[in-house]
C-alpha positions in Angstrom: 21.4 15.1 -22.7 22.8 15.4 -19.0 20.8 18.5 -18.7 17.6 17.0 -19.3 18.0 14.3 -16.7 16.5 16.4 -13.8 13.5 17.2 -15.5 12.9 13.6 -16.7 13.3 12.5 -12.9 10.7 15.3 -11.8 8.3 14.2 -14.5 8.5 10.6 -13.3 8.2 11.0 -9.9 5.1 13.5 -10.5 3.7 10.8 -12.6 4.5 8.4 -9.7 3.1 10.5 -7.2 -0.5 10.8 -9.0 -0.9 7.4 -9.3 0.0 6.3 -5.8 -3.1 5.5 -4.8 -3.9 3.6 -7.3 -1.1 1.6 -7.8 -1.4 1.1 -3.5 -5.0 0.4 -3.7 -4.1 -2.4 -6.2 -1.3 -3.9 -4.0 -3.6 -3.8 -1.3 -6.5 -5.7 -3.0 -4.0 -8.3 -4.3 -2.7 -9.1 -0.7 -6.7 -8.9 0.3 -7.5 -11.7 -2.1 -4.6 -13.9 -0.8 -6.2 -13.5 2.4 -9.9 -14.4 2.0 -9.8 -17.7 2.5 -13.1 -19.3 4.2 -11.8 -22.2 6.9 -14.9 -24.1 8.3 -15.6 -24.8 11.7 -13.5 -21.9 12.9 -14.4 -20.9 17.0 -15.5 -17.4 18.1 -12.2 -16.8 19.6 -10.4 -17.5 16.2 -12.6 -15.3 14.5 -12.1 -12.4 16.7 -8.2 -12.9 16.5 -8.3 -12.7 12.8 -10.0 -10.0 12.8 -7.4 -8.3 14.7 -4.8 -9.2 12.8 -6.5 -7.7 9.7 -7.0 -4.5 11.2 -3.7 -4.6 12.4 -2.2 -5.7 9.1 -4.6 -2.7 7.3 -3.0 0.0 10.0 0.5 -1.3 8.9 -0.2 -1.2 5.0 -1.9 2.7 5.6 1.3 3.7 7.6 3.8 1.7 4.8 1.7 3.8 2.0 2.1 7.2 4.5 5.5 6.6 4.7 6.3 6.2 0.8 4.3 9.2 -0.4 6.0 11.4 2.3 9.3 10.4 1.1 8.0 11.3 -2.6 6.7 14.8 -1.3 10.2 15.2 0.6 12.1 14.5 -2.8 10.3 17.1 -4.8 
């Protein structure tokens, strides 16, 4: 049983790595749905601020994804 554990863990990590893009995209899509609320009567500066926030959030999510991918790569 103990001899199979490293092999099993390696298989699980490989499956996770192969599906990392899909899982990340699902998470991003779900979070984007929460943020896609239309607010009537917004001023131009509010729209500009919201655009900057979305851009920064997107960059942070991508950085988190890349960090998780590197951690998986290093563990193999």
